[in-house]
N, C-alpha and C positions, 0 to 999 in steps of 0.2 A: 567311406560310413557304412559301420555296419549296423541297419537298423530290422531289424526281429518282423518276421514276416505279418501280416494282417489277419485278425482272430478272423473267425468264418463267420460271414453272417447269414443269421438262418431266416431274416425276414421279419425280425421282432423290430418293430417301428422305433421302438427308443434306441436300438444301437446300429443305427443309418449314417449318421452322425459323426461315428466313430470309425467307423467299416471305413467310410469316404477320407477322414481323417487319415489314418492310417495305411490305405492305399497311397495319396498323396504323399504320405512321407516314405513308404517306399520304393515308392517311381523316382521320387528327389532323389535317394541315395543311387539308385545305380541308373542315370538318365541311360545311358549307352543299351542298356539292356530294354528301356521299356521307349525307347524313340518316336514309333508309332501309338496310333488311337488303336489299332487291331489287336497290337502286341498292351497293352494296356487293358482293354476289353476282355481280352481270351485271360488273363490273369485275375482279374475282378471276378471273374463267372467261374474260375475253379475257386472262388474265396468262398462262392454261393453254395450254403447246402441245407434243406430240413426241408419239412413242408409245407412250413409258410412260401418258401422262394423258389421252391423246384419246378412246377410248372410255369412262371414267369424266366425261370432262366429256360428253359426247355421252350418256351415259344420265342423266345429272342435269340435264341442260335439257330432256330430254324428260319427265323426272318434274316438272319443272318447269311447262312446256306443259300440262300432265296436269292436277296437282295444285295448281299455283300455287306461289309462292315460298315456302321456308322462314324459318325465322329464320335472322340471320348466326353467331347460336351453336351451332344446329343443322348449317349449312354447314361450320365452322370445325370441330366434334366428328366427321363425317363425312368430312371429308378429313383429319383426325389419324387416323381408325382405319383408311383407308386406304391411307397415305401415310405415317405415324410411323415412322420407323426400328428395327427389327426388338430387340427385346429393349435398349432407350434409357434405359430408368431403371436396368435391372441393370449394365449397360455401363459407365452412369455413375456407379453406387454403386460399382463395382469403381474404379474411376479414381481416384474420389472415396479409398479407402482407403488406396488406394498411392501417392498424391499425397505429393509432397515439396517440403517448406519448402526455396527457396535463399534466404538473405539477401541475397544483392546481386539480387534480383529479386522484393522483398514486393509491390509493385504488380500483375504477372502470377500473384503465387500466390493474392494476394485473387481477383485477377478469375477465374481458373480456377477456385479455390473455390467460389464463388458460383453460378457457369457450372453446376458438376458437381452443387449440391444442387437448384438447378430441374430439373436434368434429372432426376435420381435421383429429384424429389417431394418430397424433402427442407427441407418448408416452417416448420416450427415454430424460433424462434429456441432454443429450449433442446436440439432435436436437432443444430442446425446448431453452436453455441456447443460441444457436445461433440465434435465429428467436429473442428472447426477448434482444439479445444487438441490432440486426439489429432496431429494433422499437425503440430503445430510443437515441436521438438526441445526437451527438458527445459529444458537453460538459457535459452531464449526462453521460455516457463514461466512461470520464477520472474522474469526481470527485470518480464516485464509483471505478475505478482500482486506485485511490488515498487512499484509506481506508484501517486499517490494520483491523482483514487479510484482504487480497482480498478475494473477494468470488468464490466459486467454481463451484457452482451449480445455476441452475436456482433458486431454491428456495432462496439461498443466498443472491443472486442477487435482486428478487425483493425484500427483507424486506430491505437489503441496501438501496436500492432506497427508501422505505417508511422513512427510518431515515433521509436520506439525504432530503428528501421533508418537513417532518417534522419540522427537525431542521432550515428549512428556515423558515418557519413560527412562532418558537420560539425563533428568535431572533430580 
């Protein structure tokens, strides 16, 4: 599988999640090349450059030279603790609470809903389902409950909303 190399991470907090996702795909596409924690960390460090990140990178390399390489999970945790957007979870939860459903764009709504849940750390299906139902207008909740079988998970609800909205445009 051909996957492009990750963009260089310059220390901008808003780009950390994308950087880590790009690294994940890069490593997954070439598992033999990145089978060890050391190879993953070294590769990640080569894709980090810029005034906001260089001091952290140099310090990390100096520590590795003295104590050896950490695990990938430990590296990723330290990277997130250092460069994660400030109050990301609280901001995402607030956006989730105010997320508006738009009938013309259910795909966009679903994608944004699940993105905000992940950022807010809302991972339990029952919690996601509660939020999802609250984001829908009462008329849509009613329409979903009138279908058979009634969906019981957040993914089933999201799929049913798409089915209902798409059938509206086919009529």
